[in-house]
N, C-alpha and C positions, 0 to 999 in steps of 0.2 A: 291472172288479173280478171276481175269481174267488170262488167259494164253496168254502170248505174246511171239511170236517167231520172233526173229530178224535174218534175213538171211544174213550172211556175205559171199558174193561171191568173194571177193577180198582178197588177201594175202599181203605179203611183197611188191609186185610190186605196190600197191596202198595204202600207209600208211593211208591216210585220210579216205578212205572208210572202211578199216579194223578196224581202231580205232573207227569210228563213230558207228559201229555195237555194240561194247562193251560199249560205252558211253550210248547209248539208253538202252541197256540191264541193265546197272547199275541203270539208273533212274527207270526202271520197278522193278528191284529186291529190291531196297531200298524203293520203294512204296508198299512193301509187295505183289507184284504180282508174279505169277508163271512165271519166266523169263527164256527163253532159247535162246542162240545164236546158230544158226544152221550154221555150216561151210560147204559150198558147193563150187563146182568148185575149183578155186585156193584159196579160203578161207580155204580149208582143210589144207593147208600148215601152217597156223598160229596155228593150234592145235598141231603141232609137237613140242615137248619139245625143247626149245632153239631158235626156228624160229622167235618168236615174240620179242626176247630180244633186237634186234637192230632196231626195227620198231618204228619210231616216225615221226609225222607230225608237222611242225612248228605251235606253238600256242595250241597244244594239249598235254595231258599227254602221256607218253610212253605207248605203247600198252601193254607191259608185266605188267605194274602197273594196268592198267584198267582191264585187264583180271583177275588178282589176286583179285582186289576189287570186281569184279563181282561174282566170286566163293565164296569169303568170305561173301557176302551179300545173299548167297543162290541161286545164278543163276547157271544154268546148261549149259554146253557146249556140244552140240551134233555135231558129225562129220558124215557127210553123208557117208554111207557105199559104195554107188555107186560111190562116188567121191574119197574116200580113197583107194579103191581097185586098180584102175589103176595107182595110184601114189605110190603103195606099202607101204602105211601108215597102220600100225597095231595099235591095242589097246596099246601095249607096248611102242609105239613111242609117245603117246599123253601126254599132260600136265595133271597135277592133276585136277580133276573135269570134264574131257572130256570123252565122251563115243561115240563109233561108234554105229550108229543107222540105222535102215532100213527105206526105203521110207514109208512102211506101218505104222510105228510108227508116222511119221510126218503127214501123211494123217489122221490118227486116231484123232490126236489133232486138226487139221484144221477142220475136219468134225464135231467135237464136239464144235466148236465155237471159237477156238483160233484165235487171231488177229495176222497178220503177216506184217512185214515191211522188205524191202530188201535194202541192200547197196552193 
């Protein structure tokens, strides 16, 4: 099993990129890969409970549905601690299945061979 980290750098301001990160994550999770969507920069906002509810891009499923499917398939949502802190986002603010992580945790996975892709 491979570890695949999909970096979501965009939030509600760019519905297409925010949704694509979770679509790719879903493909990885349903293919029995260790799938992580890493929320960085403005992507941290989509980890906040309720923030993804109104996010949709024409021709794509609603972001909240794709996120729920991702978690149900065993995917993990990691919110960058260096990105959540200046935005005053705490663990209590996050959707189910999301965890605030440190840069060291991400670097450890990348150093051990995790593949990454950024949207």
